[in-house]
C-alpha positions in Angstrom: -16.7 -32.3 4.2 -14.6 -29.6 2.3 -12.5 -31.2 0.2 -8.6 -30.8 1.3 -7.7 -28.3 -1.6 -10.9 -26.1 -0.4 -9.2 -26.3 3.1 -5.8 -25.4 1.9 -7.0 -22.7 -0.1 -9.2 -21.3 2.9 -6.3 -21.6 5.4 -3.9 -19.7 2.5 -6.5 -16.6 2.6 -6.6 -16.5 6.5 -3.1 -16.3 7.0 -2.6 -13.6 4.6 -5.7 -12.1 6.1 -3.9 -11.9 9.6 -0.5 -11.1 8.4 -2.4 -8.0 6.3 -3.9 -7.3 9.9 -0.9 -7.6 12.2 1.3 -5.3 9.5 -1.8 -2.8 9.5 -1.6 -2.7 13.5 2.2 -2.7 13.5 2.1 0.5 11.2 -0.6 2.3 13.2 1.6 1.6 16.3 4.5 3.1 14.7 2.9 6.2 13.6 2.3 7.6 17.3 0.0 7.1 20.4 -3.3 8.0 20.7 -3.0 11.4 21.9 -0.5 12.0 19.3 -3.3 11.5 16.7 -6.3 12.9 18.2 -3.8 16.5 18.7 -5.1 18.9 16.3 -8.2 16.6 14.6 -10.5 18.4 16.0 -11.6 21.4 13.7 -14.6 22.6 15.3 -13.9 24.1 18.9 -17.7 25.3 19.5 -18.9 21.9 18.5 -16.4 20.1 20.7 -17.0 22.1 23.4 -21.0 21.8 23.3 -20.3 18.1 22.9 -18.5 17.8 25.9 -21.2 20.0 27.7 -24.0 18.0 26.2 -21.8 14.7 28.0 -21.3 16.2 31.3 -25.1 16.8 31.5 -26.0 13.6 31.0 -23.6 12.1 33.2 -24.9 14.5 35.7 -28.1 13.6 34.9 -27.7 9.9 36.3 -26.1 11.2 39.5 -28.5 10.8 42.8 -29.1 14.3 44.3 -29.0 14.9 48.1 -33.3 16.1 47.7 -34.4 12.6 46.9 -36.4 12.3 49.9 -33.7 10.6 52.2 -32.7 12.1 55.1 
């Protein structure tokens, strides 16, 4: 078992980490919504459109078709 000094030190470290995470979270929330952060972040529109098409075709490939032998 850990001695009391080690536990206190570990607890203090955890408390500091939680405080840092809360601060980062509050800062990110205050800086705008996810949509505001996303707007303008895509610099290569053709690559973005290609990625959208790839995702669309990937999703469509999983959909059943009417001619799967079911009548």
